[in-house]
VOGU-3710 file (C-alpha; in Angstrom, 3 decimals, decimal comma):
1> msgpmgghgg> 80,404/-67,144/-79,642  81,856/-70,401/-80,807  85,344/-71,044/-81,932  88,644/-71,235/-80,113  88,942/-67,609/-79,122  91,776/-66,293/-77,108  89,846/-63,271/-75,888  86,529/-61,577/-76,049  85,251/-58,313/-77,470  87,092/-55,869/-79,696
11> tggsggrpra> 89,127/-52,765/-79,654  88,121/-49,197/-79,862  89,383/-48,965/-83,415  86,265/-50,443/-84,899  85,456/-47,619/-87,211  82,279/-46,183/-85,796  81,056/-49,385/-84,234  78,038/-48,479/-82,014  79,413/-49,942/-78,839  77,661/-49,750/-75,489
21> mrgpgmggpm> 79,756/-47,685/-73,098  81,342/-50,040/-70,617  83,296/-47,547/-68,567  82,677/-47,123/-64,861  80,357/-44,351/-63,948  78,622/-44,583/-67,321  75,226/-46,096/-67,660  75,909/-47,266/-71,168  73,874/-46,052/-74,096  70,816/-47,382/-72,381
31> ggmmmpaeka> 71,893/-46,054/-69,011  71,124/-42,533/-67,889  69,641/-41,706/-71,304  67,295/-44,675/-71,259  63,685/-43,574/-71,127  61,615/-45,878/-68,932  58,656/-47,585/-70,496  55,439/-45,683/-69,877  53,301/-48,809/-69,859  52,996/-52,226/-71,450
41> qnfkgtfrrl> 52,573/-51,532/-75,140  50,218/-54,463/-75,710  48,799/-55,811/-72,457  46,308/-58,229/-74,025  48,746/-59,585/-76,582  51,527/-60,005/-74,032  49,158/-61,673/-71,563  47,927/-64,131/-74,203  51,499/-64,923/-75,171  52,416/-65,502/-71,516
51> igelrperpk> 49,463/-67,885/-71,153  50,636/-69,575/-74,343  53,886/-70,454/-72,571  51,758/-72,776/-70,378  50,552/-74,832/-73,348  52,898/-77,804/-72,707  51,500/-78,009/-69,162  47,820/-78,248/-70,139  47,252/-81,779/-68,725  48,743/-80,739/-65,386
61> ivlvmivafl> 46,745/-77,506/-65,375  43,526/-79,488/-65,966  44,504/-81,675/-63,008  45,144/-78,555/-60,930  41,711/-77,227/-61,875  40,003/-80,453/-60,803  41,912/-80,638/-57,531  41,405/-76,907/-56,913  37,645/-77,303/-57,319  37,711/-80,204/-54,850
71> stagqvfgpk> 39,740/-78,095/-52,428  36,931/-75,526/-52,312  34,475/-78,039/-50,853  35,140/-76,764/-47,342  34,379/-73,172/-48,274  31,345/-74,128/-50,364  29,663/-76,689/-48,120  31,244/-75,930/-44,744  29,082/-72,902/-43,784  25,868/-74,767/-44,751
81> iignatnllv> 26,863/-77,726/-42,596  27,721/-75,436/-39,677  24,382/-73,702/-40,290  22,643/-77,062/-39,964  24,468/-77,599/-36,657  23,275/-74,172/-35,527  19,687/-75,071/-36,456  20,063/-78,307/-34,488  21,151/-76,332/-31,424  18,302/-73,862/-31,824
91> ggligkrfpa> 15,856/-76,756/-32,234  17,127/-78,337/-29,023  16,700/-75,088/-27,126  13,164/-74,703/-28,502  12,242/-78,277/-27,569  13,127/-77,667/-23,924  10,541/-74,862/-23,803  7,644/-77,258/-24,327  6,489/-80,158/-22,141  7,164/-83,715/-23,224
101> gmtqaqaiel> 4,381/-85,578/-24,951  3,392/-82,803/-27,306  3,898/-83,034/-31,000  5,826/-80,399/-32,933  2,595/-79,258/-34,621  0,903/-78,804/-31,270  3,887/-76,825/-29,978  3,815/-74,562/-33,048  0,040/-74,065/-32,651  0,568/-73,171/-28,996
111> agksgdasfl> 3,378/-70,744/-29,919  1,150/-69,160/-32,521  -0,773/-67,417/-29,782  2,379/-65,439/-28,949  3,269/-64,809/-32,588  6,261/-67,208/-32,755  4,682/-69,823/-35,011  6,421/-68,692/-38,203  9,769/-68,655/-36,419  9,356/-72,136/-34,875
121> skyaftpglg> 8,127/-73,685/-38,106  11,623/-73,318/-39,613  13,231/-75,696/-37,051  12,984/-79,418/-36,347  12,519/-80,112/-32,599  10,980/-82,585/-30,193  9,040/-81,038/-27,281  10,546/-81,980/-23,941  13,946/-82,917/-25,414  17,053/-80,744/-25,491
131> vdfgalagil> 20,001/-80,750/-27,870  20,811/-84,064/-29,543  24,541/-84,002/-28,968  25,009/-87,290/-30,831  23,524/-85,826/-33,989  25,480/-82,603/-33,397  28,733/-84,592/-33,101  27,905/-86,359/-36,363  27,379/-83,064/-38,211  30,581/-81,578/-36,804
141> svaaalylaa> 32,496/-84,749/-37,742  31,300/-84,399/-41,329  32,412/-80,741/-41,303  35,834/-81,672/-39,894  36,318/-84,420/-42,497  35,261/-82,004/-45,229  37,753/-79,348/-44,121  40,519/-81,961/-43,804  39,865/-83,253/-47,329  39,778/-79,682/-48,650
151> affswcawyt> 43,160/-78,982/-47,036  44,640/-82,103/-48,651  43,325/-81,209/-52,104  44,564/-77,646/-51,656  48,060/-78,965/-50,887  47,923/-81,172/-53,982  46,898/-78,217/-56,137  49,717/-75,990/-54,879  52,282/-78,802/-55,177  51,285/-79,562/-58,769
161> magvsqrtvy> 51,189/-75,888/-59,686  54,687/-75,365/-58,280  55,968/-77,918/-60,795  53,969/-76,336/-63,629  55,283/-72,847/-62,934  58,904/-73,894/-62,457  58,956/-75,989/-65,636  57,407/-73,093/-67,562  59,984/-70,637/-66,259  62,751/-73,196/-66,896
171> rlrrdvdqkl> 61,713/-73,305/-70,560  61,497/-69,515/-70,665  65,003/-69,151/-69,222  66,279/-71,756/-71,685  64,680/-69,901/-74,606  66,214/-66,623/-73,462  69,648/-68,225/-73,072  69,422/-69,766/-76,539  68,187/-66,443/-77,900  71,222/-64,653/-76,491
181> arlplkyfdt> 73,414/-67,122/-78,358  71,603/-66,296/-81,622  71,664/-62,532/-81,252  74,137/-60,646/-83,425  77,016/-58,714/-81,906  75,151/-55,523/-82,801  72,591/-56,180/-80,071  75,208/-56,381/-77,324  76,983/-53,323/-78,686  73,818/-51,227/-78,442
191> hargdtlsrv> 72,226/-52,507/-75,221  73,492/-51,998/-71,685  74,675/-55,269/-70,217  72,969/-54,578/-66,884  69,575/-54,072/-68,549  69,935/-57,349/-70,440  70,855/-59,140/-67,207  67,832/-57,573/-65,504  65,537/-58,993/-68,173  67,102/-62,445/-67,804
201> tndidniant> 67,024/-62,463/-63,982  64,679/-59,958/-62,324  61,939/-60,002/-64,920  61,884/-63,780/-65,269  61,898/-64,182/-61,474  58,910/-61,836/-61,294  57,080/-63,995/-63,841  57,982/-67,150/-61,895  56,604/-65,780/-58,628  53,331/-64,764/-60,253
211> lqqsltqiit> 52,832/-68,071/-62,044  53,463/-70,071/-58,896  51,404/-67,944/-56,525  48,603/-66,660/-58,725  47,430/-69,352/-61,123  46,246/-71,744/-58,424  44,717/-68,833/-56,543  42,817/-67,727/-59,642  41,471/-71,235/-60,280  40,523/-71,662/-56,631
221> siaviigila> 38,891/-68,242/-56,466  36,771/-68,940/-59,548  35,684/-72,286/-58,091  34,816/-70,649/-54,767  32,850/-67,857/-56,450  30,809/-70,312/-58,527  30,195/-72,714/-55,621  29,306/-70,034/-53,073  27,023/-68,236/-55,538  25,118/-71,483/-56,092
231> mmlwisplla> 24,761/-72,029/-52,322  23,626/-68,438/-51,748  20,979/-68,736/-54,469  19,801/-71,951/-52,828  19,546/-70,391/-49,364  18,104/-66,966/-50,285  17,766/-65,530/-53,814  17,059/-62,082/-52,317  20,291/-61,960/-50,296  22,179/-63,480/-53,248
241> lvsllvipva> 21,002/-60,599/-55,423  22,284/-58,115/-52,826  25,673/-59,878/-52,815  25,870/-59,871/-56,601  25,865/-56,086/-56,546  29,449/-56,370/-55,213  30,772/-57,770/-58,509  30,303/-54,740/-60,808  31,462/-52,382/-58,052  34,568/-54,533/-57,477
251> avttlqiakr> 35,251/-54,832/-61,214  35,040/-51,085/-61,856  37,189/-50,308/-58,799  39,838/-52,835/-59,783  40,033/-51,755/-63,417  40,364/-48,079/-62,562  43,166/-48,710/-60,086  44,888/-51,303/-62,305  45,122/-48,838/-65,215  47,154/-46,490/-63,063
261> sqkqfatqwa> 49,315/-49,171/-61,439  50,222/-50,802/-64,775  52,096/-47,706/-65,916  54,058/-47,528/-62,666  54,997/-51,213/-62,704  56,358/-50,898/-66,242  58,395/-47,896/-65,127  59,592/-49,756/-62,038  61,044/-52,676/-63,992  62,583/-50,464/-66,671
271> rtgvlngqve> 64,329/-48,335/-64,043  65,436/-51,468/-62,200  67,234/-52,527/-65,394  68,964/-49,140/-65,600  70,030/-49,385/-61,956  71,424/-52,887/-62,492  73,420/-51,631/-65,453  74,916/-48,795/-63,414  75,798/-51,126/-60,515  77,310/-53,760/-62,803
281> eshtghaivk> 79,472/-51,254/-64,663  80,642/-49,407/-61,557  81,636/-52,583/-59,757  83,254/-54,148/-62,812  85,433/-51,072/-63,179  85,841/-50,344/-59,466  89,603/-50,015/-59,818  89,248/-47,376/-62,548  86,634/-45,561/-60,477  89,110/-45,297/-57,604
291> vfghqedair> 92,083/-44,381/-59,788  90,258/-41,404/-61,267  88,652/-40,423/-57,969  85,083/-40,956/-59,149  83,851/-42,762/-56,027  81,601/-39,896/-55,027  80,323/-39,503/-58,574  79,556/-43,241/-58,794  77,763/-43,106/-55,438  75,826/-40,037/-56,541
301> rfdeenervy> 74,731/-41,697/-59,772  73,742/-44,829/-57,874  71,711/-42,728/-55,438  69,994/-40,974/-58,339  69,084/-44,240/-60,073  68,102/-45,816/-56,761  65,851/-42,844/-56,045  64,177/-43,267/-59,436  63,568/-46,962/-58,718  62,239/-46,037/-55,274
311> qasfkaqfis> 59,832/-43,440/-56,670  58,508/-45,777/-59,356  58,247/-48,718/-56,925  56,566/-46,600/-54,269  53,954/-45,328/-56,703  53,354/-48,813/-58,109  52,995/-50,436/-54,690  50,935/-47,569/-53,252  48,458/-47,518/-56,121  48,198/-51,314/-56,191
321> giiqpamnfv> 47,772/-51,357/-52,414  44,610/-49,279/-52,717  42,771/-52,262/-54,191  42,710/-54,272/-50,954  41,252/-51,573/-48,663  38,829/-50,489/-51,401  37,575/-54,047/-51,755  37,386/-54,436/-47,974  35,213/-51,304/-47,823  32,870/-52,697/-50,471
331> snlnyvaiav> 32,847/-56,052/-48,663  31,934/-54,426/-45,352  29,050/-52,527/-46,956  27,797/-55,817/-48,366  28,217/-57,457/-44,953  26,127/-54,780/-43,248  23,380/-55,099/-45,868  23,309/-58,903/-45,525  23,258/-58,736/-41,721  20,368/-56,249/-41,629
341> igglqvasga> 18,240/-57,923/-44,312  19,079/-61,416/-43,028  18,192/-60,437/-39,461  14,796/-59,157/-40,609  14,159/-62,387/-42,495  15,071/-64,501/-39,452  12,799/-62,418/-37,245  9,972/-62,791/-39,737  10,525/-66,513/-40,038  11,499/-66,301/-43,718
351> mtlgdalafi> 14,743/-68,172/-43,014  16,422/-69,986/-40,148  19,110/-68,550/-37,924  21,535/-71,201/-39,143  20,885/-70,288/-42,773  21,326/-66,599/-41,932  24,658/-67,277/-40,222  25,713/-69,521/-43,112  24,775/-66,803/-45,614  26,783/-64,208/-43,700
361> qysrsftmpi> 29,795/-66,536/-43,888  29,139/-67,053/-47,577  28,946/-63,296/-48,129  32,341/-62,858/-46,477  33,751/-65,814/-48,398  32,180/-64,501/-51,605  33,936/-61,126/-51,457  37,244/-62,692/-50,367  37,965/-64,504/-53,677  36,772/-61,405/-55,546
371> tqtasianll> 39,273/-59,353/-53,533  41,990/-61,958/-54,156  41,211/-62,010/-57,859  41,360/-58,203/-57,898  44,745/-58,283/-56,163  45,994/-60,889/-58,608  44,725/-58,792/-61,506  46,807/-55,937/-60,139  49,823/-58,210/-59,704  49,442/-59,205/-63,345
381> qstvasaerv> 50,197/-55,604/-64,301  53,708/-56,016/-62,925  54,037/-59,493/-64,400  52,903/-58,470/-67,871  55,310/-55,519/-67,773  58,134/-57,989/-67,014  56,880/-60,472/-69,607  56,828/-57,763/-72,247  60,482/-56,926/-71,526  61,411/-60,618/-71,814
391> felldepeei> 59,403/-61,061/-75,021  61,041/-57,944/-76,458  64,371/-59,703/-75,985  63,032/-62,913/-77,518  61,710/-60,947/-80,511  64,976/-59,152/-81,256  66,262/-59,742/-84,814  68,584/-62,729/-84,884  71,597/-63,585/-86,918  70,812/-64,763/-90,418
401> pdpvepalle> 70,147/-68,524/-90,061  72,805/-70,960/-91,176  72,144/-72,529/-94,590  69,923/-75,623/-94,605  72,499/-77,554/-96,612  75,787/-75,903/-95,638  79,143/-76,439/-97,193  81,739/-78,061/-94,961  85,192/-76,613/-94,428  87,592/-79,326/-93,336
411> natghvalsg> 91,362/-79,027/-93,014  91,316/-75,481/-94,346  94,483/-74,306/-96,039  93,745/-70,700/-95,060  93,351/-69,028/-98,444  91,150/-65,986/-97,690  89,776/-63,741/-100,435  87,831/-60,507/-99,993  86,105/-59,197/-103,098  84,142/-55,946/-103,388
421> lsfrydpeka> 83,565/-55,899/-99,642  81,287/-53,167/-98,277  79,841/-52,622/-94,827  78,282/-49,854/-92,760  76,990/-49,541/-89,199  75,010/-46,466/-90,103  72,955/-46,914/-93,299  73,759/-43,331/-94,216  77,518/-43,624/-93,715  79,765/-46,163/-95,440
431> liddlnadvr> 82,601/-47,553/-93,335  84,106/-50,161/-95,677  83,509/-49,699/-99,374  84,742/-51,934/-102,223  87,571/-53,554/-100,251  89,547/-56,244/-102,103  92,307/-58,452/-100,776  93,717/-61,898/-101,456  95,528/-63,629/-98,581  97,264/-66,795/-99,689
441> sgevlaivgp> 97,627/-69,826/-97,482  100,339/-69,472/-94,854  100,750/-65,728/-95,271  100,879/-63,291/-92,387  98,697/-60,326/-93,223  99,065/-57,247/-91,041  96,278/-54,676/-90,908  97,291/-51,194/-89,774  95,778/-47,772/-89,739  94,571/-45,017/-87,453
451> tgagkttlvn> 91,831/-45,534/-84,867  88,468/-45,855/-86,582  89,928/-47,048/-89,878  87,897/-50,297/-89,738  90,600/-52,787/-88,738  88,650/-54,643/-86,038  85,481/-54,329/-88,101  87,207/-56,274/-90,857  88,022/-59,056/-88,387  84,414/-59,109/-87,168
461> llmrfyeidg> 83,265/-59,514/-90,745  85,664/-62,425/-91,258  84,094/-64,174/-88,248  80,532/-63,212/-89,314  79,913/-61,327/-86,089  78,429/-58,807/-88,485  76,956/-59,508/-91,928  78,505/-57,778/-94,910  76,342/-55,424/-96,988  77,957/-56,305/-100,277
471> gtisidgidi> 80,736/-58,352/-101,852  82,045/-61,721/-100,715  84,461/-63,258/-98,234  85,661/-66,747/-99,096  87,931/-69,288/-97,440  89,497/-71,875/-99,738  87,057/-70,725/-102,407  83,946/-71,237/-100,247  81,767/-68,220/-99,488  81,618/-67,996/-95,700
481> rrltrdnlrr> 77,834/-67,462/-95,910  77,554/-71,052/-97,153  79,206/-72,320/-93,965  77,659/-72,712/-90,554  78,979/-70,160/-88,091  80,268/-72,942/-85,861  82,242/-74,500/-88,711  83,576/-71,078/-89,759  84,618/-69,933/-86,290  86,291/-73,208/-85,398
491> tfgmvlqdtw> 88,616/-72,507/-88,294  89,856/-69,376/-86,521  91,776/-68,781/-83,342  91,605/-65,324/-81,796  93,710/-63,401/-79,328  92,206/-60,016/-78,633  93,320/-56,920/-76,817  90,338/-57,260/-74,469  91,143/-60,390/-72,485  88,371/-62,637/-71,217
501> lfggtvreni> 88,792/-65,264/-68,508  86,065/-67,057/-66,595  85,826/-68,141/-62,967  87,731/-71,417/-62,814  91,224/-72,850/-62,572  94,166/-71,776/-64,714  94,076/-75,215/-66,335  90,388/-74,859/-67,266  90,931/-71,409/-68,768  93,763/-72,627/-70,994
511> aygredatee> 91,807/-75,766/-71,963  88,885/-73,582/-73,087  90,650/-73,524/-76,444  90,323/-77,329/-76,695  88,387/-79,098/-73,998  89,752/-82,580/-74,809  93,371/-81,480/-74,362  95,673/-83,607/-72,215  97,692/-82,274/-69,304  100,861/-82,468/-71,366
521> eivaaakaah> 99,319/-80,425/-74,178  98,079/-77,781/-71,733  101,530/-77,429/-70,156  103,174/-77,334/-73,591  100,875/-74,500/-74,690  101,582/-72,661/-71,431  105,309/-72,964/-71,972  105,024/-71,784/-75,572  103,152/-68,674/-74,402  105,603/-68,123/-71,499
531> vdhfvrtmpl> 102,834/-68,774/-68,971  104,276/-71,823/-67,253  106,888/-69,960/-65,216  104,485/-67,591/-63,432  101,742/-70,225/-63,053  104,132/-72,457/-61,107  104,794/-69,607/-58,674  101,111/-69,575/-57,692  100,101/-71,457/-54,518  98,209/-74,217/-56,386
541> gydtviddda> 99,909/-73,931/-59,770  97,560/-74,918/-62,586  94,818/-75,614/-60,015  94,820/-71,983/-58,863  91,301/-70,614/-59,111  90,817/-67,388/-61,050  87,918/-65,313/-59,752  85,214/-63,965/-62,057  87,016/-60,765/-63,038  90,522/-62,288/-62,797
551> snlssgekql> 91,522/-59,620/-60,280  94,210/-61,929/-58,878  96,162/-61,662/-62,154  97,901/-58,725/-63,769  96,823/-57,502/-67,209  99,905/-59,031/-68,799  99,332/-62,410/-67,123  95,724/-62,452/-68,299  96,792/-61,744/-71,854  99,438/-64,452/-71,768
561> ltiaraflad> 96,785/-66,949/-70,644  94,593/-66,041/-73,625  97,603/-66,523/-75,892  98,208/-69,960/-74,349  94,540/-70,745/-75,058  95,090/-69,921/-78,741  98,278/-72,022/-78,824  96,345/-75,004/-77,492  93,487/-74,540/-79,997  95,972/-74,915/-82,875
571> pqilildeat> 93,647/-73,328/-85,491  94,141/-73,089/-89,248  93,754/-69,286/-89,292  94,907/-66,914/-86,567  93,557/-63,466/-85,704  95,781/-61,412/-83,427  94,257/-58,083/-82,443  96,898/-56,172/-80,458  97,642/-59,492/-78,772  100,729/-58,293/-76,895
581> ssvdtrtevl> 99,552/-54,835/-75,867  99,529/-55,666/-72,137  102,884/-57,433/-71,793  106,252/-55,921/-71,050  108,831/-55,386/-73,779  110,995/-58,404/-72,889  108,006/-60,759/-72,706  106,663/-59,289/-75,933  109,825/-60,304/-77,750  109,544/-63,852/-76,388
591> vqqamsrlmk> 105,852/-64,081/-77,238  106,449/-62,716/-80,721  109,024/-65,453/-81,278  106,620/-68,102/-80,004  103,798/-66,733/-82,132  106,048/-66,749/-85,152  106,479/-70,479/-84,619  102,719/-70,853/-84,163  101,944/-68,872/-87,341  104,365/-70,868/-89,457
601> grtafviahr> 102,377/-72,603/-92,175  99,147/-70,898/-91,079  97,323/-67,853/-92,361  97,401/-65,056/-89,797  95,674/-61,687/-89,565  97,553/-59,328/-87,287  96,097/-56,004/-86,189  98,755/-53,776/-84,704  99,111/-50,189/-83,600  102,821/-50,586/-82,860
611> lstirnadei> 104,122/-50,923/-86,381  107,493/-52,200/-85,228  105,845/-55,532/-84,374  104,678/-56,327/-87,914  107,748/-55,560/-89,998  108,165/-59,262/-90,832  104,612/-59,674/-92,143  104,299/-61,071/-95,668  101,937/-58,282/-96,593  100,574/-55,194/-94,899
621> lvmdrgkive> 97,180/-53,656/-95,570  97,067/-49,982/-94,689  93,477/-48,932/-93,993  92,015/-45,480/-93,628  88,297/-44,745/-93,387  87,360/-48,275/-94,374  89,466/-48,454/-97,506  92,837/-50,001/-98,329  94,981/-47,025/-99,171  98,281/-48,940/-99,481
631> qgshdeliar> 99,312/-52,549/-99,714  102,686/-54,285/-99,734  105,572/-55,423/-97,550  107,116/-53,200/-94,896  110,128/-52,330/-97,029  107,972/-51,600/-100,076  105,658/-49,309/-98,126  108,547/-47,446/-96,505  110,126/-46,955/-99,918  106,908/-45,371/-101,247
641> kgfyydlyns> 107,002/-42,742/-98,500  103,223/-42,588/-98,417  100,573/-42,989/-95,726  102,313/-45,946/-94,042  105,647/-44,146/-94,101  104,151/-41,158/-92,283  102,329/-43,397/-89,805  105,459/-45,432/-89,096  107,711/-42,429/-88,599  105,174/-40,627/-86,415
651> qfeealaevv> 105,447/-43,396/-83,829  109,215/-43,050/-83,629  108,949/-39,275/-83,472  106,563/-39,634/-80,518  108,900/-42,098/-78,822  111,874/-39,783/-79,427  109,921/-36,810/-78,049  109,168/-38,785/-74,899  112,855/-39,616/-74,420  113,916/-36,013/-74,955
//
């Protein structure tokens, strides 16, 4: 959210606002009640969209494909070369069986009398000579060079693919981050924070791992399958046909198992998001958990969610793990068939021993990429389930786009007009209906009313955190829908009841209201908000680091820092939503005086539950059930003895009852 805000979030008095439960021990609206996804709703569509994310990397992917094909040379040609070396050895051993001086034809004719002619005819040999170790060394050198080159190309493929996958995931993370900035406040109010974080972190990490590990493997496996199939057809069409029977068996086995694992992987990632939400909320509110003695309940709920993740993960991994042993079983059956049929062909002289050994290696290498591809296909079930969760986030309805030719609000005077304003969270139930108000420049407008009256909702509408259903809101005569949200929100400064500080120094947190502020301006704002005195008591003063949840500061100190941030921003219009609710009475008086100086000459909207703090407001809007039921100054409203009168006196009656 842009704009110089003093805090973050809203109060509970938002009039039916569908907020996600943030309390410790609660899973949020998407927590314990969240039903895990049964399976990817559109596997093919999600998979195509995921592949589409690789479109900017097409030149690199083509390069990876070329290099990956080159890296398979060792697997494709290596066994044939080793087979040739085997045939050379066999030929040398055969040559030693015959006396020197004979020709190979004579030796084969002589062997024909013992029935070995067909066997010997498959080998090249010289009678009387043994193994030609020089030729053997040459063949083995070629094989070694081939395997070395294949290893180099394989390294190049993996290195290039690492860059492709990381750049793709970088763009995906960037798109998600930008999407979060464009989502309306309604999304964050109705989705558990932990589940959103799980989509941004766990699911994207799962996609990254698959892209990096699997794409190169898929390309390499396809190249190996094509190359080895060609070599097998060259060596023995009969044995190649036997090996091809593995493909339909492997495909059917993989598809049947993948259908069952896909459902479990989707459930696994959905339940992981629920678990993250429960952990995040419990640890964020750990102090509240301890105060109310809910440690055991928080542990129990964690154990329950952890057990659900365990069950889903176990089923997913177990079912997916069946693919590998199933494929190994099919591969072993194929191996036995090849060994038996190949052995018969060698014995009958239909093929050489080297070719038979090479074919056996090819058969093992042929089923290996099929098995790898099957495993990757199973892994894709998990990846597509994660991708679908990320794409669901990317497809969430966004804020209405800013106008193409927006109006520009410069040096706003702060005249705010609300005409016929209507808004509802629930389409069936109106919250604000036909609200009209005219706040002149420099006026302090107080908004009061019971919890749920719509006070904070009205502020959210002013800032366009929500879009109005009817009517208009204008600033200096310009409809806020004609402004960009950035221009609109920079006109406002906000100090909310829910303080928000980030991990950084005290100086950086104050300067968040205006990043180009000088040291003198930061200190001046701190003094105006009565922050300077306690900051200087810290070990490092303004350089003291505040941790992520600001646990090293009290609630009052955190709120004073957000007030100092608003002082430094120096906006044209101020919104103060219970801005002093966490400070002590003495400090509240001082801050009220300082804020009075800050509000001088500026339009200010003040939401207050303690009516004693807004008696000096120029005008007071009394809201009940989304409507303005009374309007006027404090004295005028007291004189009417109406709704405000009763509300004002009830607070003093409660205070008196407490004293008595």
